[in-house]
C-alpha positions as CSV (number, residue, x, y, z in Angstrom):
1,X,125.9,-36.4,59.2
2,X,129.4,-35.7,58.4
3,X,131.3,-38.5,56.6
4,X,134.8,-39.3,57.9
5,X,136.0,-42.1,55.7
6,X,135.7,-44.8,58.4
7,X,135.8,-48.5,57.9
8,X,132.1,-48.6,58.8
9,X,131.3,-46.1,56.0
10,X,133.4,-48.0,53.5
11,X,131.7,-51.3,54.4
12,X,128.2,-49.7,54.1
13,X,129.2,-48.1,50.7
14,X,130.4,-51.6,49.5
15,X,127.1,-53.2,50.6
16,X,125.0,-50.6,48.8
17,X,127.0,-51.0,45.6
18,X,126.6,-54.7,45.7
19,X,122.9,-54.4,46.3
20,X,122.6,-52.1,43.2
21,X,124.6,-54.6,41.1
22,X,122.4,-57.5,42.2
23,X,119.3,-55.6,41.4
24,X,120.4,-54.6,37.9
25,X,122.3,-57.8,37.1
26,X,120.2,-60.6,38.7
27,X,117.4,-62.5,37.0
28,X,115.9,-63.1,40.5
29,X,115.4,-59.4,41.0
30,X,114.1,-58.6,37.5
31,X,110.5,-58.3,38.7
32,X,111.4,-56.0,41.5
33,X,113.3,-53.7,39.1
34,X,110.3,-53.7,36.7
35,X,108.0,-52.7,39.6
36,X,110.3,-49.9,40.6
37,X,110.6,-48.6,37.0
38,X,106.8,-48.6,36.8
39,X,106.2,-46.6,40.0
40,X,109.2,-44.3,39.6
41,X,110.2,-44.1,35.9
42,X,112.6,-41.2,36.4
43,X,114.9,-43.2,38.7
44,X,118.7,-43.1,38.2
45,X,119.9,-45.2,41.0
46,X,118.4,-47.8,43.3
47,X,119.9,-49.5,46.4
48,X,118.3,-52.3,48.3
49,X,118.4,-51.3,52.0
50,X,116.6,-54.3,53.4
51,X,115.1,-57.6,52.3
52,X,112.7,-59.8,54.3
53,X,111.9,-63.2,52.8
54,X,108.5,-64.2,54.2
55,X,106.7,-67.4,53.5
56,X,104.7,-66.3,50.5
57,X,106.2,-62.9,49.7
58,X,109.4,-61.0,49.6
59,X,109.5,-57.5,51.2
60,X,112.1,-55.0,50.0
61,X,113.0,-51.6,51.3
62,X,114.8,-49.7,48.6
63,X,116.3,-46.2,48.3
64,X,115.5,-44.6,44.9
65,X,117.9,-41.9,43.9
66,X,118.5,-40.0,47.1
67,X,115.0,-38.8,47.8
68,X,112.6,-41.7,47.9
69,X,112.1,-44.9,50.0
70,X,109.9,-47.6,48.6
71,X,108.7,-50.6,50.5
72,X,107.7,-53.3,47.9
73,X,105.9,-56.6,48.7
74,X,106.1,-59.2,45.9
75,X,104.2,-62.4,46.0
76,X,106.8,-65.1,45.6
77,X,104.6,-67.8,43.9
78,X,102.1,-65.9,41.9
79,X,103.5,-63.1,39.6
80,X,99.9,-62.1,38.7
81,X,99.3,-60.8,42.1
82,X,99.7,-57.0,42.1
83,X,102.7,-55.9,44.2
84,X,102.0,-53.8,47.3
85,X,104.1,-50.6,47.1
86,X,104.5,-47.8,49.7
87,X,106.5,-44.7,48.7
88,X,107.9,-42.2,51.3
89,X,110.0,-39.2,50.5
90,X,113.3,-38.7,52.3
91,X,113.4,-35.2,53.9
92,X,116.4,-33.3,52.9
93,X,118.3,-32.2,55.9
94,X,121.1,-29.6,55.5
95,X,123.4,-29.0,58.4
96,X,125.6,-26.0,58.8
97,X,129.2,-26.5,59.9
98,X,130.8,-23.6,61.7
């Protein structure tokens, strides 16, 4: 995908930056950050791509660095319940421009 500097790209970039800031600066997301650091201790950057607030749990889809997607399910009421985590690698796709 070639970036062209469009308004849509700028809006998406701003949303990702805000999601990163909320993760690292919010007391509410402290538990999510701890889980991510435990499963992927080498991480440099994390962006929340999607959040689903369910009745008893929160489900997050996050991008870790540029090569890993994690789906994390956190129990909202009982912090002693182990979080469910699914990790998926992001395939690197290189395109050749002519």
